[in-house]
C-alpha positions as CSV (number, residue, x, y, z in Angstrom):
1,M,0.0,0.0,0.0
2,T,1.3,3.4,-0.9
3,L,1.4,6.3,1.5
4,A,-1.3,8.1,-0.5
5,A,-3.6,5.1,0.0
6,R,-3.3,5.1,3.8
7,L,-6.4,5.8,5.9
8,V,-5.7,8.7,8.3
9,D,-8.0,9.8,11.0
10,I,-7.4,13.5,11.9
11,H,-10.3,13.9,14.3
12,S,-9.9,11.6,17.2
13,H,-9.8,12.5,20.9
14,V,-8.0,11.3,24.0
15,Y,-8.5,12.2,27.7
16,L,-5.0,11.7,28.9
17,P,-4.8,10.1,32.4
18,R,-3.5,13.4,34.0
19,Y,-6.5,15.3,32.5
20,A,-9.0,12.5,33.4
21,A,-7.7,12.6,37.0
22,L,-8.3,16.3,37.2
23,L,-11.9,15.9,35.9
24,R,-12.5,13.1,38.4
25,A,-11.5,15.4,41.3
26,R,-13.9,18.2,40.3
27,T,-17.4,18.6,41.8
28,T,-18.8,20.9,39.1
29,V,-19.0,20.6,35.3
30,P,-16.8,19.8,33.5
31,R,-16.2,16.6,35.5
32,I,-16.1,12.8,35.4
33,L,-18.8,11.7,37.8
34,T,-18.4,8.2,39.4
35,S,-21.6,6.6,40.6
36,S,-23.2,3.1,40.6
37,R,-25.6,1.5,38.2
38,D,-26.8,-2.1,38.7
39,G,-24.2,-2.5,41.4
40,K,-21.3,-1.6,39.1
41,P,-19.3,1.6,38.9
42,D,-20.7,4.0,36.3
43,D,-18.3,6.7,35.2
44,R,-19.9,9.5,33.2
45,L,-18.3,12.5,31.5
46,L,-20.2,15.8,31.9
47,I,-18.9,18.7,29.8
48,L,-22.0,20.9,29.3
49,D,-24.6,22.5,31.5
50,R,-27.8,20.4,31.7
51,D,-25.6,17.5,30.6
52,T,-26.7,14.0,31.7
53,G,-23.3,12.7,30.8
54,R,-22.0,9.9,28.7
55,P,-20.4,6.6,29.8
56,V,-16.6,6.8,29.8
57,G,-14.0,4.0,30.1
58,P,-10.6,2.9,28.9
59,Q,-11.3,3.9,25.3
60,Y,-11.1,7.5,26.4
61,W,-7.5,7.3,27.6
62,D,-5.9,3.9,26.9
63,R,-3.6,3.9,23.9
64,D,-4.1,0.2,23.3
65,E,-7.9,0.8,23.0
66,K,-7.2,3.5,20.5
67,I,-5.0,1.1,18.4
68,K,-7.7,-1.6,18.6
69,F,-10.3,0.8,17.3
70,M,-7.9,1.8,14.5
71,D,-7.2,-1.8,13.6
72,R,-10.9,-2.7,13.6
73,H,-11.7,0.0,11.1
74,G,-8.5,-0.2,8.9
75,I,-7.1,3.1,10.1
76,D,-3.4,3.3,9.6
77,L,-2.6,6.5,11.3
78,T,-4.4,8.8,13.7
79,V,-3.7,12.4,14.8
80,V,-5.2,12.6,18.3
81,S,-6.2,15.7,20.3
82,S,-7.2,16.4,23.8
83,A,-11.0,16.8,23.9
84,N,-13.1,19.7,25.0
85,P,-13.4,21.6,27.3
86,W,-9.6,21.7,27.4
87,L,-8.4,24.1,30.1
88,D,-11.1,26.8,29.8
89,F,-12.2,26.3,33.4
90,L,-8.8,26.8,35.1
91,P,-7.0,29.9,36.4
92,A,-4.1,31.1,34.2
93,S,-1.2,29.8,36.3
94,E,-2.7,26.3,36.6
95,A,-3.7,26.2,32.9
96,Q,-0.1,27.1,31.9
97,T,1.5,24.4,34.0
98,L,-1.1,21.7,33.0
99,A,-0.9,22.6,29.3
100,S,2.9,22.0,29.3
101,Q,2.5,18.7,31.2
102,L,-0.2,17.5,28.9
103,N,1.8,18.3,25.8
104,E,4.7,16.3,27.2
105,D,2.2,13.5,28.1
106,L,0.8,13.5,24.6
107,E,4.3,13.4,23.0
108,Q,5.0,10.3,25.0
109,Y,1.6,8.8,24.1
110,C,2.5,9.2,20.5
111,A,6.2,8.1,20.8
112,D,5.2,4.9,22.5
113,S,2.7,4.0,19.8
114,P,3.5,1.3,17.2
115,S,5.3,2.2,14.0
116,L,3.7,2.2,10.5
117,S,7.2,2.3,8.9
118,P,10.7,2.8,10.2
119,S,10.1,6.6,10.3
120,L,6.4,6.8,10.7
121,K,4.4,6.3,13.9
122,R,0.7,5.2,14.0
123,I,-0.2,8.1,16.3
124,Y,0.6,11.8,16.2
125,G,-1.0,14.6,18.1
126,F,-2.4,18.2,18.4
127,G,-0.9,20.0,21.4
128,M,-2.7,22.4,23.6
129,L,-2.3,26.1,24.5
130,P,-3.4,27.5,27.9
131,L,-6.0,29.7,26.2
132,V,-7.8,31.1,29.3
133,P,-8.5,34.7,30.5
134,E,-5.6,36.5,32.2
135,I,-3.0,34.3,30.5
136,S,-0.1,36.3,29.1
137,I,0.7,36.3,25.4
138,A,4.3,35.4,26.4
139,A,2.9,32.2,28.0
140,L,1.0,31.3,24.9
141,L,4.1,31.9,22.7
142,E,6.1,29.7,25.1
143,A,3.6,26.9,24.6
144,I,3.7,27.2,20.8
145,D,7.5,27.0,21.0
146,Q,7.3,23.9,23.2
147,I,4.9,22.2,20.8
148,S,6.9,23.1,17.7
149,K,9.9,21.3,19.2
150,L,8.1,18.0,20.1
151,S,8.6,15.5,17.4
152,Y,5.2,13.9,17.3
153,L,2.9,17.0,17.8
154,K,2.0,18.4,14.4
155,G,-0.5,21.1,15.4
156,I,-2.7,22.5,18.2
157,I,-6.3,22.1,19.0
158,M,-8.2,25.3,19.9
159,G,-11.6,26.3,21.2
160,T,-13.5,29.3,20.1
161,R,-13.2,31.7,23.1
162,G,-9.5,32.6,22.9
163,I,-8.4,34.4,26.0
164,G,-12.0,35.4,26.7
165,K,-13.0,37.7,23.9
166,G,-13.1,35.2,21.0
167,L,-10.6,34.4,18.3
168,D,-11.0,37.8,16.6
169,D,-9.3,39.4,19.6
170,E,-6.4,41.5,18.2
171,A,-4.4,40.5,21.3
172,L,-4.0,37.1,19.7
173,D,-2.2,38.4,16.6
174,P,1.2,37.4,18.0
175,V,-0.2,33.9,18.6
176,W,-1.4,33.7,14.9
177,A,1.9,35.0,13.8
178,A,3.8,32.3,15.7
179,L,1.5,29.6,14.5
180,E,1.9,30.7,11.0
181,K,5.7,30.8,11.3
182,T,6.0,27.3,12.9
183,G,3.6,25.8,10.4
184,L,1.6,24.1,13.1
185,V,-1.9,23.1,12.0
186,V,-4.7,24.8,14.0
187,F,-7.6,22.5,14.6
188,L,-10.6,24.6,15.5
189,H,-13.1,22.6,17.6
190,P,-16.3,23.8,19.3
191,H,-17.4,23.2,22.8
192,Y,-20.1,25.7,24.0
193,G,-22.5,25.5,21.0
194,V,-25.2,28.2,21.3
195,N,-27.3,29.3,24.3
196,S,-28.9,26.2,25.8
197,E,-32.2,28.0,26.2
198,E,-32.6,27.6,22.5
199,W,-33.1,23.9,22.9
200,G,-36.3,24.1,24.9
201,E,-37.4,22.0,27.8
202,K,-38.0,18.7,26.1
203,N,-35.3,16.1,26.7
204,N,-33.7,15.4,23.3
205,G,-30.5,14.0,24.6
206,H,-27.3,15.4,23.0
207,V,-28.9,15.7,19.5
208,L,-29.5,19.5,19.4
209,P,-26.3,20.7,21.1
210,L,-24.1,18.3,19.1
211,A,-25.8,18.2,15.7
212,L,-26.6,21.9,15.5
213,G,-25.0,23.8,18.4
214,F,-21.4,22.7,17.8
215,P,-21.4,23.4,14.0
216,F,-23.0,26.8,14.6
217,E,-20.3,27.7,17.1
218,T,-17.6,26.8,14.5
219,T,-19.5,28.8,11.9
220,I,-19.6,31.9,14.0
221,A,-16.0,31.7,15.2
222,T,-14.6,31.2,11.7
223,T,-16.7,34.1,10.3
224,R,-15.4,36.4,13.1
225,L,-11.9,35.4,12.0
226,I,-12.7,36.3,8.4
227,L,-14.3,39.6,9.4
228,A,-11.4,40.5,11.6
229,G,-9.0,40.2,8.7
230,V,-7.0,37.4,10.4
231,F,-6.5,35.5,7.1
232,D,-5.4,38.7,5.4
233,R,-2.7,39.4,8.0
234,F,-1.6,35.8,8.3
235,P,-2.2,34.3,4.8
236,S,-0.2,31.1,5.5
237,L,-2.1,30.2,8.6
238,R,-3.3,26.6,8.3
239,L,-6.7,26.3,9.9
240,L,-8.6,23.0,10.0
241,L,-12.4,23.2,10.8
242,A,-14.2,20.5,12.7
243,H,-17.5,19.0,11.3
244,S,-16.9,20.1,7.7
245,G,-16.9,23.7,8.6
246,G,-20.4,23.7,10.3
247,A,-22.9,25.8,8.4
248,L,-20.3,28.2,6.9
249,P,-20.2,26.6,3.4
250,Q,-24.0,26.8,3.1
251,L,-24.1,30.4,4.3
252,S,-21.0,31.7,2.6
253,S,-22.7,33.6,-0.2
254,R,-25.2,35.1,2.2
255,L,-22.2,36.2,4.3
256,A,-20.5,37.8,1.2
257,S,-23.7,39.7,0.3
258,C,-24.2,41.0,3.9
259,I,-20.5,42.2,3.9
260,D,-20.9,43.9,0.6
261,H,-24.0,45.8,1.9
262,D,-22.7,46.8,5.3
263,P,-20.8,50.1,5.5
264,V,-19.0,49.0,8.6
265,V,-17.2,46.1,6.9
266,A,-17.7,46.6,3.1
267,S,-14.2,47.8,2.5
268,R,-12.4,46.0,5.3
269,L,-11.4,42.7,3.7
270,E,-8.9,42.2,0.9
271,H,-11.1,39.5,-0.8
272,D,-14.7,38.4,-1.2
273,A,-15.7,36.3,1.8
274,R,-16.1,33.2,-0.3
275,W,-12.4,33.3,-1.3
276,Y,-11.3,32.6,2.3
277,L,-13.2,29.3,2.4
278,G,-10.8,28.0,-0.2
279,K,-7.8,28.6,2.1
280,L,-9.2,26.5,5.0
281,Y,-9.1,22.8,5.6
282,Y,-12.2,20.7,6.6
283,D,-12.6,17.4,8.2
284,A,-14.9,15.1,6.3
285,I,-17.3,14.3,9.2
286,A,-20.6,15.1,7.5
287,Y,-21.9,11.5,7.1
288,G,-23.4,12.1,3.6
289,P,-21.9,12.2,0.1
290,E,-24.2,15.2,-0.9
291,E,-22.9,17.2,2.0
292,L,-19.3,16.4,1.3
293,G,-19.8,17.2,-2.4
294,F,-21.3,20.5,-1.5
295,V,-18.4,21.5,0.8
296,S,-16.0,20.4,-2.0
297,D,-17.8,22.6,-4.5
298,V,-17.6,25.6,-2.1
299,I,-13.9,25.1,-1.7
300,A,-13.3,24.9,-5.4
301,R,-15.6,27.9,-6.1
302,S,-13.2,30.1,-4.2
303,Q,-11.0,30.3,-7.4
304,R,-13.7,32.6,-8.9
305,Y,-12.7,35.2,-6.3
306,E,-9.0,35.1,-6.8
307,P,-7.6,38.6,-7.6
308,G,-7.9,39.2,-11.4
309,S,-9.9,36.0,-12.0
310,S,-11.9,35.9,-15.2
311,I,-13.9,32.8,-14.2
312,P,-17.6,33.7,-14.5
313,T,-19.9,33.2,-11.5
314,N,-22.0,30.6,-13.4
315,A,-19.0,28.5,-14.5
316,P,-19.1,24.9,-13.3
317,V,-16.7,24.1,-10.4
318,D,-14.1,21.4,-10.3
319,R,-15.3,19.3,-7.4
320,A,-12.0,17.3,-7.5
321,L,-10.1,20.5,-6.8
322,G,-12.1,21.1,-3.6
323,S,-11.4,17.6,-2.3
324,K,-7.7,18.6,-1.7
325,R,-8.7,20.4,1.5
326,M,-10.9,17.7,3.0
327,L,-9.7,15.0,5.5
328,F,-11.2,11.9,7.0
329,G,-12.1,11.8,10.7
330,T,-14.0,9.6,13.1
331,D,-14.6,11.7,16.3
332,H,-13.6,8.6,18.3
333,P,-14.3,7.8,21.2
334,F,-17.6,9.7,20.7
335,F,-20.6,8.3,18.8
336,P,-20.2,4.6,19.6
337,P,-23.0,2.3,18.4
338,L,-25.8,1.8,20.8
339,Q,-25.7,-1.9,20.3
340,S,-22.6,-4.1,20.1
341,T,-21.3,-4.3,16.5
342,E,-17.9,-5.1,15.0
343,K,-17.6,-1.7,13.4
344,W,-19.0,1.7,14.4
345,Q,-21.8,3.0,12.2
346,S,-20.4,6.6,12.5
347,V,-17.1,5.5,10.9
348,V,-18.7,3.3,8.3
349,D,-21.1,6.2,7.3
350,N,-18.2,8.6,6.9
351,L,-16.2,6.2,4.7
352,Q,-19.2,5.3,2.6
353,A,-20.0,9.0,2.2
354,I,-16.5,9.7,0.9
355,D,-16.6,6.8,-1.5
356,A,-20.0,7.9,-2.9
357,V,-19.2,11.5,-3.7
358,S,-20.1,12.1,-7.3
359,G,-17.3,13.8,-9.2
360,W,-14.5,12.4,-7.1
361,G,-12.3,9.8,-8.7
362,Q,-10.3,7.2,-6.9
363,A,-7.3,9.6,-6.5
364,E,-9.5,12.2,-4.8
365,K,-11.1,9.6,-2.5
366,D,-7.6,8.3,-1.6
367,N,-6.5,11.8,-0.8
368,V,-9.5,12.5,1.5
369,H,-8.9,9.1,3.1
370,G,-5.3,9.9,4.0
371,G,-3.1,11.6,1.3
372,N,-4.3,15.1,2.2
373,A,-3.5,14.5,5.9
374,L,-0.1,13.1,5.2
375,S,0.7,16.2,3.2
376,L,-0.9,18.7,5.6
377,F,1.0,17.4,8.6
378,N,4.3,17.1,6.6
379,L,4.4,13.3,7.0
380,I,4.3,12.4,3.3
381,Q,8.0,12.4,2.9
382,L,8.6,10.0,5.7
């Protein structure tokens, strides 16, 4: 099997033992609550207000369980990340210390994983920044420097609140500059969703917060980055969006029109808003070929808005071109099947969706499966 034909999972989480221990010691959300069900210990992870929790076990922190999951689904390589809520709930000094420790823990977690080839591990990772209110920019730059020097960490995972004012906070410009300079991939992942009051009083489980709230949070955060000119100031920044970019692809033309008709922002950006979507990366966790095909079209369409482009707005798009910025993911250990099965439906659905996208040839599908990830994380030459 060639490197380009590898299956690479870029959206997979781990609650490292040090982090899980912290959550177990807490008495308020976020926490791991230990109780009893049918006479047996019942550990549940609670990360949101009004959260009834989800069962947690070794698959959340045991590397061997991660490898077993990978083997069961034919996944060759995984880029893991600590899962939300990261360090948002900690004071700055504690967050700084813990982020450094967790980055070292994750480096060891990856280093001790099996090898795919003499120079390629099966597990790599996204490090973590102590992005909390009151943290100094110097501390954030120190964390970026630490991560950039760790052999198996290839990026960072980041929530949407920054240091309290969101990711469009100009105070973060030195952070974006450092991330751009190091080439670390920034994985933007939601946690807070939208105001929980919007979900009403009926118990619908996790469906509304996860299916709608998380993608809307990503949509808003990315739009604020665009409006703030972050991608104009840092054009080489490599930003990977969770959940196929949320609703941003669907709403991108509406966004562009609103910008064009608003005197506050009409002349602020260097490009049409739709151009920026072609500079981002997207996980392929959308579960349907039509959704993936649409995102691919939106990425490819950005060429129309290149400076000096003569491509008419009604010209057909090259869907294959858009596939180059899309990457397979599983969201493991979340979304396990409700009944015991050999393979997880959530993973099977994602793979079947990629394989069924109209307009993608085998080369494009192989790249979404793994080739794009190997290139993005600079592993293709190994």
